[in-house]
All heavy atoms as TSV, in Angstrom:
chain	resi	resn	atom	element	x	y	z
A	1	MET	N	N	7.193	11.679	-55.142
A	1	MET	CA	C	8.251	11.137	-54.328
A	1	MET	C	C	9.468	10.791	-55.179
A	1	MET	O	O	10.586	11.095	-54.821
A	1	MET	CB	C	7.764	9.915	-53.574
A	1	MET	CG	C	8.904	9.382	-52.761
A	1	MET	SD	S	8.808	7.949	-51.825
A	1	MET	CE	C	7.747	7.721	-50.711
A	2	SER	N	N	9.269	10.176	-56.304
A	2	SER	CA	C	10.388	9.827	-57.170
A	2	SER	C	C	10.908	11.065	-57.884
A	2	SER	O	O	10.158	11.922	-58.309
A	2	SER	CB	C	9.955	8.790	-58.195
A	2	SER	OG	O	11.031	8.526	-59.077
A	3	PHE	N	N	12.198	11.149	-58.008
A	3	PHE	CA	C	12.811	12.280	-58.686
A	3	PHE	C	C	13.146	11.953	-60.134
A	3	PHE	O	O	13.738	12.760	-60.832
A	3	PHE	CB	C	14.080	12.721	-57.944
A	3	PHE	CG	C	15.080	11.613	-57.762
A	3	PHE	CD1	C	15.986	11.309	-58.760
A	3	PHE	CD2	C	15.107	10.887	-56.587
A	3	PHE	CE1	C	16.902	10.283	-58.588
A	3	PHE	CE2	C	16.026	9.870	-56.410
A	3	PHE	CZ	C	16.922	9.568	-57.417
A	4	LEU	N	N	12.741	10.793	-60.623
A	4	LEU	CA	C	13.079	10.396	-61.985
A	4	LEU	C	C	12.404	11.252	-63.049
A	4	LEU	O	O	12.847	11.268	-64.193
A	4	LEU	CB	C	12.754	8.913	-62.205
A	4	LEU	CG	C	13.595	7.940	-61.371
A	4	LEU	CD1	C	13.133	6.513	-61.601
A	4	LEU	CD2	C	15.073	8.087	-61.662
A	5	ALA	N	N	11.372	11.980	-62.688
A	5	ALA	CA	C	10.704	12.864	-63.641
A	5	ALA	C	C	11.379	14.234	-63.714
A	5	ALA	O	O	11.094	15.012	-64.618
A	5	ALA	CB	C	9.236	13.034	-63.267
A	6	ASP	N	N	12.269	14.530	-62.804
A	6	ASP	CA	C	12.991	15.800	-62.770
A	6	ASP	C	C	14.251	15.651	-63.621
A	6	ASP	O	O	15.173	14.914	-63.263
A	6	ASP	CB	C	13.353	16.135	-61.323
A	6	ASP	CG	C	14.063	17.466	-61.171
A	6	ASP	OD1	O	14.919	17.795	-62.014
A	6	ASP	OD2	O	13.770	18.174	-60.193
A	7	THR	N	N	14.305	16.328	-64.755
A	7	THR	CA	C	15.402	16.109	-65.705
A	7	THR	C	C	16.769	16.458	-65.142
A	7	THR	O	O	17.739	15.751	-65.404
A	7	THR	CB	C	15.162	16.878	-67.022
A	7	THR	OG1	O	14.979	18.260	-66.732
A	7	THR	CG2	C	13.963	16.343	-67.762
A	8	GLN	N	N	16.869	17.517	-64.360
A	8	GLN	CA	C	18.170	17.879	-63.784
A	8	GLN	C	C	18.638	16.830	-62.778
A	8	GLN	O	O	19.783	16.392	-62.816
A	8	GLN	CB	C	18.124	19.252	-63.119
A	8	GLN	CG	C	19.469	19.672	-62.513
A	8	GLN	CD	C	20.589	19.742	-63.535
A	8	GLN	OE1	O	20.440	20.329	-64.591
A	8	GLN	NE2	N	21.708	19.115	-63.222
A	9	LYS	N	N	17.722	16.396	-61.921
A	9	LYS	CA	C	18.094	15.371	-60.946
A	9	LYS	C	C	18.413	14.052	-61.642
A	9	LYS	O	O	19.331	13.340	-61.233
A	9	LYS	CB	C	16.981	15.169	-59.915
A	9	LYS	CG	C	16.919	16.268	-58.885
A	9	LYS	CD	C	15.838	15.989	-57.871
A	9	LYS	CE	C	15.709	17.175	-56.928
A	9	LYS	NZ	N	14.516	17.079	-56.103
A	10	LEU	N	N	17.671	13.719	-62.668
A	10	LEU	CA	C	17.934	12.487	-63.403
A	10	LEU	C	C	19.313	12.533	-64.049
A	10	LEU	O	O	20.062	11.559	-64.005
A	10	LEU	CB	C	16.858	12.229	-64.459
A	10	LEU	CG	C	17.007	10.943	-65.256
A	10	LEU	CD1	C	17.019	9.724	-64.338
A	10	LEU	CD2	C	15.915	10.832	-66.293
A	11	HIS	N	N	19.664	13.664	-64.628
A	11	HIS	CA	C	20.998	13.815	-65.216
A	11	HIS	C	C	22.069	13.598	-64.150
A	11	HIS	O	O	23.033	12.858	-64.357
A	11	HIS	CB	C	21.152	15.200	-65.852
A	11	HIS	CG	C	22.515	15.437	-66.384
A	11	HIS	ND1	N	23.491	16.059	-65.641
A	11	HIS	CD2	C	23.078	15.124	-67.577
A	11	HIS	CE1	C	24.605	16.119	-66.353
A	11	HIS	NE2	N	24.379	15.557	-67.534
A	12	ASP	N	N	21.894	14.240	-63.010
A	12	ASP	CA	C	22.853	14.076	-61.920
A	12	ASP	C	C	22.848	12.644	-61.390
A	12	ASP	O	O	23.897	12.097	-61.036
A	12	ASP	CB	C	22.554	15.059	-60.789
A	12	ASP	CG	C	22.864	16.492	-61.171
A	12	ASP	OD1	O	23.611	16.717	-62.151
A	12	ASP	OD2	O	22.357	17.400	-60.488
A	13	PHE	N	N	21.698	12.023	-61.367
A	13	PHE	CA	C	21.552	10.647	-60.890
A	13	PHE	C	C	22.417	9.689	-61.699
A	13	PHE	O	O	23.060	8.806	-61.146
A	13	PHE	CB	C	20.072	10.256	-60.978
A	13	PHE	CG	C	19.765	8.837	-60.602
A	13	PHE	CD1	C	19.823	8.429	-59.284
A	13	PHE	CD2	C	19.385	7.928	-61.565
A	13	PHE	CE1	C	19.513	7.115	-58.929
A	13	PHE	CE2	C	19.074	6.631	-61.225
A	13	PHE	CZ	C	19.143	6.223	-59.910
A	14	VAL	N	N	22.444	9.879	-63.006
A	14	VAL	CA	C	23.214	8.957	-63.849
A	14	VAL	C	C	24.676	9.357	-63.973
A	14	VAL	O	O	25.491	8.530	-64.410
A	14	VAL	CB	C	22.576	8.772	-65.248
A	14	VAL	CG1	C	21.201	8.164	-65.138
A	14	VAL	CG2	C	22.540	10.060	-66.017
A	15	THR	N	N	25.036	10.578	-63.607
A	15	THR	CA	C	26.423	11.009	-63.767
A	15	THR	C	C	27.206	11.078	-62.459
A	15	THR	O	O	28.426	10.939	-62.475
A	15	THR	CB	C	26.508	12.379	-64.469
A	15	THR	OG1	O	25.789	13.343	-63.715
A	15	THR	CG2	C	25.948	12.303	-65.883
A	16	LEU	N	N	26.529	11.289	-61.337
A	16	LEU	CA	C	27.220	11.420	-60.060
A	16	LEU	C	C	27.246	10.088	-59.310
A	16	LEU	O	O	26.388	9.234	-59.524
A	16	LEU	CB	C	26.508	12.453	-59.173
A	16	LEU	CG	C	26.458	13.890	-59.670
A	16	LEU	CD1	C	25.615	14.740	-58.727
A	16	LEU	CD2	C	27.858	14.474	-59.796
A	17	SER	N	N	28.206	9.974	-58.419
A	17	SER	CA	C	28.204	8.815	-57.522
A	17	SER	C	C	27.045	8.955	-56.537
A	17	SER	O	O	26.470	10.040	-56.381
A	17	SER	CB	C	29.521	8.746	-56.753
A	17	SER	OG	O	29.608	9.818	-55.833
A	18	LYS	N	N	26.712	7.869	-55.883
A	18	LYS	CA	C	25.619	7.891	-54.912
A	18	LYS	C	C	25.881	8.929	-53.826
A	18	LYS	O	O	25.004	9.731	-53.506
A	18	LYS	CB	C	25.451	6.502	-54.291
A	18	LYS	CG	C	24.346	6.416	-53.263
A	18	LYS	CD	C	24.219	4.997	-52.733
A	18	LYS	CE	C	23.105	4.868	-51.731
A	18	LYS	NZ	N	22.936	3.468	-51.278
A	19	SER	N	N	27.073	8.935	-53.281
A	19	SER	CA	C	27.369	9.877	-52.195
A	19	SER	C	C	27.335	11.324	-52.677
A	19	SER	O	O	26.839	12.209	-51.967
A	19	SER	CB	C	28.706	9.560	-51.538
A	19	SER	OG	O	29.761	9.666	-52.469
A	20	ASP	N	N	27.836	11.581	-53.893
A	20	ASP	CA	C	27.786	12.945	-54.434
A	20	ASP	C	C	26.348	13.382	-54.691
A	20	ASP	O	O	25.979	14.517	-54.409
A	20	ASP	CB	C	28.597	13.055	-55.724
A	20	ASP	CG	C	30.091	12.989	-55.487
A	20	ASP	OD1	O	30.532	13.213	-54.330
A	20	ASP	OD2	O	30.824	12.709	-56.457
A	21	PHE	N	N	25.543	12.474	-55.216
A	21	PHE	CA	C	24.142	12.802	-55.486
A	21	PHE	C	C	23.412	13.119	-54.186
A	21	PHE	O	O	22.707	14.123	-54.092
A	21	PHE	CB	C	23.447	11.644	-56.211
A	21	PHE	CG	C	22.015	11.931	-56.541
A	21	PHE	CD1	C	21.678	12.560	-57.723
A	21	PHE	CD2	C	20.985	11.594	-55.667
A	21	PHE	CE1	C	20.346	12.850	-58.035
A	21	PHE	CE2	C	19.666	11.866	-55.961
A	21	PHE	CZ	C	19.347	12.503	-57.147
A	22	LEU	N	N	23.588	12.275	-53.181
A	22	LEU	CA	C	22.894	12.489	-51.905
A	22	LEU	C	C	23.394	13.748	-51.206
A	22	LEU	O	O	22.619	14.404	-50.506
A	22	LEU	CB	C	23.035	11.260	-51.014
A	22	LEU	CG	C	22.310	10.004	-51.516
A	22	LEU	CD1	C	22.616	8.812	-50.629
A	22	LEU	CD2	C	20.821	10.231	-51.643
A	23	SER	N	N	24.648	14.106	-51.418
A	23	SER	CA	C	25.167	15.357	-50.850
A	23	SER	C	C	24.547	16.568	-51.539
A	23	SER	O	O	24.235	17.571	-50.901
A	23	SER	CB	C	26.686	15.420	-50.999
A	23	SER	OG	O	27.301	14.456	-50.207
A	24	ARG	N	N	24.368	16.461	-52.843
A	24	ARG	CA	C	23.800	17.572	-53.605
A	24	ARG	C	C	22.309	17.727	-53.353
A	24	ARG	O	O	21.763	18.828	-53.394
A	24	ARG	CB	C	24.052	17.369	-55.097
A	24	ARG	CG	C	23.546	18.547	-55.930
A	24	ARG	CD	C	23.957	18.466	-57.356
A	24	ARG	NE	N	25.392	18.689	-57.453
A	24	ARG	CZ	C	26.065	18.725	-58.587
A	24	ARG	NH1	N	25.425	18.534	-59.723
A	24	ARG	NH2	N	27.354	18.917	-58.607
A	25	TYR	N	N	21.621	16.615	-53.111
A	25	TYR	CA	C	20.169	16.634	-52.900
A	25	TYR	C	C	19.847	16.017	-51.538
A	25	TYR	O	O	19.398	14.867	-51.449
A	25	TYR	CB	C	19.451	15.863	-54.007
A	25	TYR	CG	C	19.694	16.444	-55.378
A	25	TYR	CD1	C	20.597	15.848	-56.260
A	25	TYR	CD2	C	19.048	17.604	-55.787
A	25	TYR	CE1	C	20.831	16.397	-57.514
A	25	TYR	CE2	C	19.278	18.148	-57.034
A	25	TYR	CZ	C	20.172	17.545	-57.893
A	25	TYR	OH	O	20.403	18.090	-59.126
A	26	PRO	N	N	20.062	16.765	-50.461
A	26	PRO	CA	C	19.830	16.199	-49.121
A	26	PRO	C	C	18.367	15.854	-48.847
A	26	PRO	O	O	18.086	15.079	-47.930
A	26	PRO	CB	C	20.324	17.294	-48.172
A	26	PRO	CG	C	20.316	18.546	-48.985
A	26	PRO	CD	C	20.532	18.135	-50.414
A	27	GLN	N	N	17.435	16.381	-49.644
A	27	GLN	CA	C	16.024	16.050	-49.459
A	27	GLN	C	C	15.699	14.642	-49.966
A	27	GLN	O	O	14.642	14.108	-49.656
A	27	GLN	CB	C	15.113	17.092	-50.134
A	27	GLN	CG	C	15.098	17.057	-51.640
A	27	GLN	CD	C	16.248	17.826	-52.316
A	27	GLN	OE1	O	17.223	18.199	-51.698
A	27	GLN	NE2	N	16.113	18.052	-53.611
A	28	VAL	N	N	16.607	14.032	-50.724
A	28	VAL	CA	C	16.422	12.665	-51.215
A	28	VAL	C	C	17.077	11.717	-50.211
A	28	VAL	O	O	18.264	11.843	-49.915
A	28	VAL	CB	C	17.060	12.486	-52.611
A	28	VAL	CG1	C	16.943	11.038	-53.076
A	28	VAL	CG2	C	16.420	13.429	-53.625
A	29	SER	N	N	16.300	10.795	-49.684
A	29	SER	CA	C	16.841	9.839	-48.718
A	29	SER	C	C	17.597	8.730	-49.449
A	29	SER	O	O	17.431	8.519	-50.662
A	29	SER	CB	C	15.721	9.228	-47.884
A	29	SER	OG	O	14.940	8.352	-48.674
A	30	GLU	N	N	18.395	8.009	-48.703
A	30	GLU	CA	C	19.130	6.890	-49.285
A	30	GLU	C	C	18.162	5.819	-49.791
A	30	GLU	O	O	18.387	5.196	-50.826
A	30	GLU	CB	C	20.093	6.301	-48.264
A	30	GLU	CG	C	20.999	5.248	-48.854
A	30	GLU	CD	C	22.100	4.807	-47.915
A	30	GLU	OE1	O	22.241	5.372	-46.816
A	30	GLU	OE2	O	22.822	3.868	-48.299
A	31	GLN	N	N	17.055	5.632	-49.073
A	31	GLN	CA	C	16.043	4.657	-49.503
A	31	GLN	C	C	15.409	5.076	-50.826
A	31	GLN	O	O	15.158	4.228	-51.696
A	31	GLN	CB	C	14.970	4.475	-48.421
A	31	GLN	CG	C	15.463	3.813	-47.158
A	31	GLN	CD	C	16.192	4.774	-46.211
A	31	GLN	OE1	O	16.165	5.994	-46.390
A	31	GLN	NE2	N	16.839	4.241	-45.203
A	32	GLN	N	N	15.133	6.371	-50.990
A	32	GLN	CA	C	14.587	6.860	-52.254
A	32	GLN	C	C	15.586	6.650	-53.385
A	32	GLN	O	O	15.209	6.277	-54.501
A	32	GLN	CB	C	14.224	8.342	-52.152
A	32	GLN	CG	C	13.023	8.629	-51.298
A	32	GLN	CD	C	12.838	10.115	-51.076
A	32	GLN	OE1	O	13.791	10.822	-50.726
A	32	GLN	NE2	N	11.622	10.594	-51.263
A	33	TYR	N	N	16.844	6.897	-53.103
A	33	TYR	CA	C	17.884	6.700	-54.109
A	33	TYR	C	C	17.947	5.227	-54.531
A	33	TYR	O	O	17.967	4.909	-55.711
A	33	TYR	CB	C	19.241	7.157	-53.565
A	33	TYR	CG	C	20.353	7.028	-54.574
A	33	TYR	CD1	C	20.684	8.091	-55.408
A	33	TYR	CD2	C	21.077	5.843	-54.712
A	33	TYR	CE1	C	21.696	7.982	-56.344
A	33	TYR	CE2	C	22.082	5.720	-55.646
A	33	TYR	CZ	C	22.387	6.786	-56.455
A	33	TYR	OH	O	23.386	6.662	-57.399
A	34	ASP	N	N	17.961	4.326	-53.542
A	34	ASP	CA	C	18.019	2.893	-53.830
A	34	ASP	C	C	16.798	2.433	-54.615
A	34	ASP	O	O	16.912	1.613	-55.535
A	34	ASP	CB	C	18.156	2.092	-52.536
A	34	ASP	CG	C	19.509	2.309	-51.861
A	34	ASP	OD1	O	20.464	2.768	-52.522
A	34	ASP	OD2	O	19.599	2.023	-50.651
A	35	TYR	N	N	15.634	2.968	-54.273
A	35	TYR	CA	C	14.413	2.646	-55.022
A	35	TYR	C	C	14.539	3.135	-56.468
A	35	TYR	O	O	14.182	2.419	-57.409
A	35	TYR	CB	C	13.200	3.277	-54.341
A	35	TYR	CG	C	11.924	3.102	-55.112
A	35	TYR	CD1	C	11.246	1.883	-55.106
A	35	TYR	CD2	C	11.391	4.135	-55.864
A	35	TYR	CE1	C	10.073	1.706	-55.826
A	35	TYR	CE2	C	10.213	3.973	-56.588
A	35	TYR	CZ	C	9.563	2.757	-56.565
A	35	TYR	OH	O	8.413	2.593	-57.288
A	36	ALA	N	N	15.069	4.326	-56.637
A	36	ALA	CA	C	15.232	4.889	-57.980
A	36	ALA	C	C	16.197	4.043	-58.810
A	36	ALA	O	O	15.985	3.848	-60.003
A	36	ALA	CB	C	15.710	6.329	-57.909
A	37	ILE	N	N	17.253	3.536	-58.183
A	37	ILE	CA	C	18.188	2.641	-58.878
A	37	ILE	C	C	17.438	1.412	-59.403
A	37	ILE	O	O	17.607	1.001	-60.554
A	37	ILE	CB	C	19.333	2.190	-57.952
A	37	ILE	CG1	C	20.323	3.313	-57.726
A	37	ILE	CG2	C	20.055	0.964	-58.498
A	37	ILE	CD1	C	21.263	3.592	-58.860
A	38	ALA	N	N	16.605	0.824	-58.552
A	38	ALA	CA	C	15.841	-0.352	-58.952
A	38	ALA	C	C	14.917	-0.037	-60.121
A	38	ALA	O	O	14.839	-0.801	-61.089
A	38	ALA	CB	C	15.058	-0.903	-57.765
A	39	VAL	N	N	14.201	1.073	-60.044
A	39	VAL	CA	C	13.285	1.467	-61.118
A	39	VAL	C	C	14.066	1.784	-62.384
A	39	VAL	O	O	13.706	1.352	-63.479
A	39	VAL	CB	C	12.418	2.675	-60.682
A	39	VAL	CG1	C	11.632	3.232	-61.844
A	39	VAL	CG2	C	11.491	2.282	-59.549
A	40	TYR	N	N	15.139	2.533	-62.252
A	40	TYR	CA	C	15.946	2.921	-63.413
A	40	TYR	C	C	16.508	1.700	-64.132
A	40	TYR	O	O	16.545	1.653	-65.360
A	40	TYR	CB	C	17.084	3.844	-62.960
A	40	TYR	CG	C	17.894	4.400	-64.092
A	40	TYR	CD1	C	17.412	5.479	-64.840
A	40	TYR	CD2	C	19.127	3.884	-64.414
A	40	TYR	CE1	C	18.150	6.003	-65.885
A	40	TYR	CE2	C	19.874	4.398	-65.460
A	40	TYR	CZ	C	19.385	5.461	-66.183
A	40	TYR	OH	O	20.114	5.968	-67.217
A	41	ASN	N	N	16.900	0.701	-63.387
A	41	ASN	CA	C	17.446	-0.518	-63.991
A	41	ASN	C	C	16.375	-1.327	-64.728
A	41	ASN	O	O	16.706	-2.134	-65.594
A	41	ASN	CB	C	18.142	-1.374	-62.937
A	41	ASN	CG	C	19.462	-0.791	-62.524
A	41	ASN	OD1	O	20.131	-0.103	-63.278
A	41	ASN	ND2	N	19.867	-1.066	-61.289
A	42	LEU	N	N	15.117	-1.102	-64.396
A	42	LEU	CA	C	14.031	-1.790	-65.101
A	42	LEU	C	C	13.709	-1.126	-66.442
A	42	LEU	O	O	13.134	-1.761	-67.318
A	42	LEU	CB	C	12.765	-1.810	-64.241
A	42	LEU	CG	C	12.796	-2.707	-63.011
A	42	LEU	CD1	C	11.527	-2.512	-62.194
A	42	LEU	CD2	C	12.977	-4.162	-63.398
A	43	ILE	N	N	14.069	0.126	-66.572
A	43	ILE	CA	C	13.740	0.894	-67.788
A	43	ILE	C	C	14.648	0.476	-68.921
A	43	ILE	O	O	15.765	0.236	-68.828
A	43	ILE	CB	C	13.849	2.405	-67.526
A	43	ILE	CG1	C	12.854	2.821	-66.469
A	43	ILE	CG2	C	13.672	3.209	-68.797
A	43	ILE	CD1	C	12.955	4.277	-66.025
């Protein structure tokens, strides 16, 4: 479920805005994105 293990998505996650990321990856829900932000901030 988490895309943090996908290196390309992770790169885009840290470089793109939330709206740009969600536009590029429509299979990722806003809730998944918000969860990933929380997890990423813990790392």
